[in-house]
C-alpha positions in Angstrom: 0.0 0.0 0.0 1.1 3.5 -0.8 0.7 4.6 2.8 3.6 2.4 3.9 5.4 5.7 3.2 4.8 6.5 6.8 8.2 6.6 8.4 7.1 5.9 12.0 9.8 3.3 12.1 11.4 1.8 15.2 14.0 4.5 15.8 11.8 7.6 16.1 9.1 5.9 18.1 11.6 4.3 20.4 13.2 7.7 20.9 9.8 9.3 21.5 9.2 6.7 24.3 12.5 7.4 26.0 12.0 11.2 25.6 8.5 11.1 27.0 9.5 9.0 30.0 11.1 12.2 31.3 7.8 14.2 31.1 5.0 13.6 33.6 2.0 11.9 32.0 -0.6 13.6 34.2 0.3 17.2 33.2 -2.0 19.0 30.8 -0.4 19.4 27.4 -0.1 22.9 25.8 -2.3 23.5 22.8 -1.5 25.4 19.5 -2.7 28.8 20.8 -0.3 28.4 23.7 2.5 27.5 21.3 2.0 30.8 19.5 1.7 32.9 22.6 4.9 31.3 24.0 6.7 32.3 20.7 5.5 35.9 21.1 6.8 36.0 24.7 10.2 34.5 23.8 10.8 37.1 21.0 9.0 40.0 22.7 6.7 40.4 19.6 4.0 42.9 19.7 0.3 41.9 19.2 -0.4 45.3 17.6 0.7 45.9 14.1 1.1 49.6 15.0 3.7 48.8 17.6 5.7 46.3 15.6 8.5 48.8 14.6 9.0 49.6 18.3 9.0 45.9 19.3 11.7 45.2 16.6 13.8 48.2 17.8 13.8 46.8 21.3 15.2 43.5 20.0 18.4 45.3 18.9 19.6 45.5 22.5 19.7 41.7 22.7 22.7 41.6 20.4 25.0 41.5 23.5 23.5 38.2 24.5 24.7 36.4 21.3 27.5 33.8 21.6 30.8 34.7 19.9 31.6 31.0 19.3 29.5 27.9 19.4 31.9 26.4 22.0 30.7 29.1 24.5 27.1 27.6 24.5 26.2 24.7 26.8 25.5 21.4 24.8 22.0 20.1 24.9 20.4 16.6 24.7 17.6 15.6 22.4 15.2 15.3 25.3 15.9 18.9 26.3 13.9 20.1 23.3 11.2 17.4 23.3 7.7 18.9 23.2 4.2 17.4 23.1 1.3 19.6 22.0 -2.3 18.8 21.7 -4.8 20.0 19.1 -8.1 19.3 20.9 -10.4 18.9 17.9 -12.4 16.2 19.8 -12.6 17.8 23.2 -13.0 21.4 22.0 -15.5 21.5 19.1 -15.3 25.3 18.9 -11.9 25.2 17.2 -13.0 22.6 14.7 -14.4 25.0 12.1 -11.0 26.5 11.4 -9.6 23.0 10.5 -12.6 21.7 8.6 -12.7 21.1 4.8 -15.8 20.4 2.7 -15.1 16.6 2.7 -15.5 16.7 6.5 -11.8 16.0 7.1 -9.0 18.2 8.4 -7.5 20.9 6.1 -3.9 19.8 5.6 -2.9 23.4 5.0 -3.7 24.2 8.7 -1.5 21.2 9.8 1.4 22.8 7.8 0.9 26.0 9.8 0.9 24.2 13.1 4.0 22.1 12.2 5.8 25.3 11.3 5.0 27.1 14.6 5.9 24.0 16.6 9.2 23.5 14.8 10.2 27.1 15.7 9.2 26.6 19.4 11.2 23.3 19.6 14.3 25.2 18.4 13.8 28.0 20.9 13.5 25.3 23.6 16.8 23.8 22.5 18.5 27.2 22.6 16.9 28.6 25.8 19.1 30.5 28.2 18.1 29.8 31.8 18.3 33.4 33.1 17.0 35.0 29.9 13.2 35.3 29.3 13.8 36.8 25.8 15.8 35.0 23.2 18.4 37.0 21.2 17.9 34.6 18.3 15.6 35.0 15.4 14.8 31.4 14.4 13.2 31.0 10.9 12.3 28.0 8.7 14.9 27.4 6.0 13.3 24.3 4.4 10.9 21.5 4.8 13.0 18.4 4.0 10.2 15.9 4.1 6.6 15.2 5.3 5.3 11.7 4.8 1.7 10.8 5.5 0.5 7.3 6.4 -3.2 8.2 6.8 -5.4 9.3 3.9 -8.0 11.0 6.1 -7.4 13.2 9.2 -10.6 13.2 11.2 -12.0 16.5 12.3 -13.6 15.3 15.6 -10.7 13.4 17.2 -7.9 15.0 19.3 -4.5 15.3 17.6 -1.1 15.1 19.3 2.1 16.6 17.9 5.5 15.5 19.3 9.0 16.6 18.3 12.6 17.5 19.1 15.8 18.8 17.6 17.4 15.8 15.9 20.6 17.4 14.4 22.5 20.6 14.9 25.1 22.4 12.7 26.8 25.7 13.7 23.8 27.9 13.0 21.1 25.5 11.8 18.9 22.8 13.4 17.0 19.9 12.0 13.7 19.2 13.8 11.8 15.9 13.6 8.0 16.0 14.4 5.3 13.4 14.5 1.6 13.8 14.4 -0.8 11.2 15.9 -4.6 11.1 16.2 -6.7 9.6 18.9 -8.8 6.6 18.0 -10.5 4.2 20.5 -8.3 5.5 23.3 -5.0 5.1 21.4 -2.9 7.6 19.5 -2.0 6.2 16.1 0.6 7.8 13.6 -0.6 10.1 10.9 2.6 11.8 9.6 6.3 12.4 10.1 7.9 15.7 9.3 11.5 16.9 9.0 12.1 20.7 9.0 15.4 22.6 9.0 15.5 25.9 10.9 18.2 28.5 10.9 19.2 30.9 13.8 20.0 34.5 13.0 20.8 37.6 15.1 18.0 39.7 16.8 17.4 41.7 13.7 17.3 38.6 11.4 20.3 39.9 9.4 23.2 37.5 10.1 23.6 33.9 11.2 24.0 33.2 14.9 25.4 30.2 16.8 23.2 27.6 18.4 23.8 25.1 21.2 25.5 21.9 20.1 23.6 18.7 20.4 24.9 15.6 22.2 23.3 12.3 21.3 23.1 10.0 24.4 22.0 6.6 23.1 22.7 4.4 20.0 19.3 5.4 18.7 20.1 9.0 19.1 23.5 8.6 17.4 21.7 7.0 14.5 19.2 9.9 14.2 22.0 12.5 14.5 24.0 10.6 11.8 20.9 10.7 9.5 20.7 14.5 10.0 24.3 14.8 8.9 23.6 12.7 5.8 20.5 14.8 5.0 22.6 17.9 5.1 25.2 16.4 2.7 22.4 15.3 0.4 21.0 18.9 0.2 24.5 20.2 -0.6 24.8 17.6 -3.5 21.3 18.4 -4.7 22.0 22.2 -4.9 25.2 21.6 -6.9 23.5 19.3 -9.3 21.0 21.9 -10.5 20.4 21.9 -14.3 21.4 25.6 -14.3 24.9 24.4 -13.3 25.3 20.9 -14.6 24.3 19.0 -17.7 21.7 16.2 -17.3 23.0 12.7 -16.7 23.0 10.1 -19.4 20.0 8.5 -17.8 18.1 11.8 -17.7 19.0 12.5 -21.3 17.6 9.1 -22.4 14.3 9.7 -20.5 13.9 13.1 -22.1 14.7 11.8 -25.5 12.2 8.9 -25.2 9.5 11.3 -24.3 10.4 13.5 -27.2 10.4 10.6 -29.7 7.1 9.4 -28.3 5.5 12.8 -29.2 6.9 13.1 -32.7 4.3 13.3 -35.4 5.7 10.7 -38.0 2.6 10.8 -40.2 4.4 13.3 -42.5 5.9 12.0 -45.7 9.3 10.3 -45.2 11.7 10.4 -42.4 13.5 13.5 -43.8 10.5 15.8 -43.4 9.7 15.1 -39.7 10.6 18.3 -37.9 11.2 19.1 -34.2 8.1 21.2 -34.3 5.7 18.5 -35.6 4.6 17.0 -32.3 1.5 15.1 -31.3 0.0 14.2 -27.9 0.1 10.4 -27.2 -3.2 8.8 -26.2 -4.4 9.4 -22.6 -1.9 12.3 -22.1 -2.0 16.0 -21.5 0.6 18.7 -22.4 2.4 20.0 -19.3 1.7 23.6 -20.4 -2.1 22.9 -20.1 -1.7 21.6 -16.5 -1.2 24.9 -14.8 -3.0 27.0 -12.2 -2.2 30.4 -10.8 -3.2 32.3 -7.7 -2.6 35.7 -6.0 -2.5 36.7 -2.3 -2.3 40.1 -0.8 -0.1 39.7 2.3 -2.0 41.4 5.2 -0.6 42.1 8.7 -2.9 39.3 10.0 -0.6 36.8 8.4 2.6 38.1 9.9 5.0 36.0 12.1 6.7 37.0 15.3 9.3 38.9 13.3 6.7 40.8 11.3 7.4 39.0 8.1 4.8 36.8 6.5 4.4 33.5 8.4 6.0 30.6 6.6 3.1 28.3 7.6 0.7 30.7 5.8 2.8 30.5 2.6 2.8 26.7 2.9 -0.9 26.6 3.4 -1.6 28.8 0.4 0.8 26.9 -1.9 -0.7 23.6 -0.7 -4.2 24.7 -1.4 -3.3 25.8 -4.9 -1.3 22.6 -5.5 -4.4 20.6 -4.3 -6.7 22.5 -6.7 -4.2 22.0 -9.5 -4.2 18.2 -8.9 -7.9 18.1 -8.5 -8.6 19.9 -11.8 -6.0 17.8 -13.6 -7.1 14.4 -12.3 -10.8 15.1 -12.3 -11.3 13.6 -8.8 -10.4 14.3 -5.2 -6.6 14.1 -4.6 -5.1 13.1 -1.2 -1.7 14.4 -0.1 0.9 11.6 0.3 4.2 13.5 0.6 5.6 17.0 0.8 9.3 17.7 0.2 12.0 20.1 -0.8 10.2 23.3 0.2 12.9 25.9 0.1 12.4 29.3 1.8 14.7 31.4 -0.4 13.8 34.9 1.0 11.3 36.4 3.5 8.0 37.8 2.3 7.3 41.3 3.6 3.8 42.4 4.8 2.0 44.2 2.1 3.6 42.2 -0.7 1.7 40.8 -3.7 2.3 37.1 -3.6 2.0 35.3 -7.0 1.6 31.5 -6.9 2.0 29.3 -10.0 1.1 25.6 -9.8 2.2 23.1 -12.4 1.6 19.3 -12.7 5.2 18.2 -13.5 5.0 14.4 -13.3 2.3 11.7 -13.2 2.3 7.9 -12.8 -0.8 5.8 -12.5 -2.8 7.5 -9.7 0.0 9.8 -8.6 0.3 13.5 -9.4 3.4 15.5 -8.6 2.7 19.3 -8.4 5.4 22.0 -8.2 4.3 25.4 -6.9 6.5 28.4 -7.5 5.9 31.5 -5.4 7.2 34.9 -6.0 6.6 38.4 -4.7 5.9 41.4 -6.9 7.2 44.8 -5.6 4.9 47.5 -7.0 7.5 50.2 -6.4 10.4 48.6 -8.2 8.2 46.4 -10.5 10.5 43.5 -9.8 9.5 39.8 -9.3 11.6 37.7 -6.9 11.2 34.0 -6.1 10.5 33.3 -2.5 9.7 29.6 -2.4 9.5 26.5 -4.4 7.1 23.7 -3.2 6.8 20.0 -4.2 3.6 18.1 -3.3 2.8 14.5 -4.2 -0.9 13.6 -4.4 -2.7 10.3 -5.0 -6.0 10.6 -7.0 -9.0 8.3 -6.7 -8.8 7.4 -10.4 -5.8 6.9 -12.7 -4.8 10.2 -14.3 -3.6 11.1 -17.8 0.1 11.1 -18.3 1.6 14.6 -18.3 3.9 15.3 -21.2 6.4 18.2 -21.6 6.4 20.0 -24.9 9.6 22.0 -24.6 13.1 20.9 -23.5 12.9 23.2 -20.5 
């Protein structure tokens, strides 16, 4: 089954058990609104848009609290950043409306927002200085490495629990692993696993800042830490293998050439007259250029994060919803999200920006639809467009979908 994709394997769940054993079972777990208010307190963010400039000015004074070297910061363990948070959809029906979609299941875009907030709080927990209520660090999402789902439907009337901790640390970046579980018949069963990478910057969010090192304590933790290191190396490899820097591999060239030959219109007289331009669509296929969808968002102050930029979770939700609509209109039936990966946050989005989203079905296989969403901001003063994010979503459709076929080499 496709939903074997769920990576709730022995290691993370074993680790979760050892981490939880340190927390008392009877205490009431914080909910998502508490997560957001804790974040505001840690940063000293203003709740009034009018006062945001003043609040950011006050953060400048925290520069003196930054470590000059990573070695000056006390090392932390994985369990030091472990958090459990409840989303009480079952026990508090009044919050359900915000999470509900028309199919009477939970809006996945809202879950992306919650994961983003929780990931940031986990990193602040890892870097917390005992005597200091305010953190000098600005912690922001750099990328979503992977989210795998193992449940097709998330129920809107059962409590959800999120757990997570820092799983790897570089000098100025942290990898966070999070799990989401949902309550059924008195038991929490796994729904998804997520891996985010966060970066720490100075109080004004201008330059990188050092974070506490992480010390794995058990063989399981060693393994998880090692995986974090491998993930980092893979990302470096991936960024250097961009087509803008390197030629396609022999295998890639063959795939592209096969697709091209498959779409050549050979009905014309003789081999010599077939041209590059005479192309035809194979049966049960669609041209890639006809599988697009666009959207626009005006970025209002309501969507700002604790640093008065547009909240990364909001960007993910909007991109996901466009991607879902793209997959829905392409496949002609309800798509279900299976996997999210390689979401790069390339630059922050300012409040007041015009955010342009472009969805594109870029690969299909049987019932699967891969959608890429490109997001850019338009600055009305300079008339410039700048890429802010690229998102990749994998959906599974109820029915088999037409094969998507590129027309141009690009």
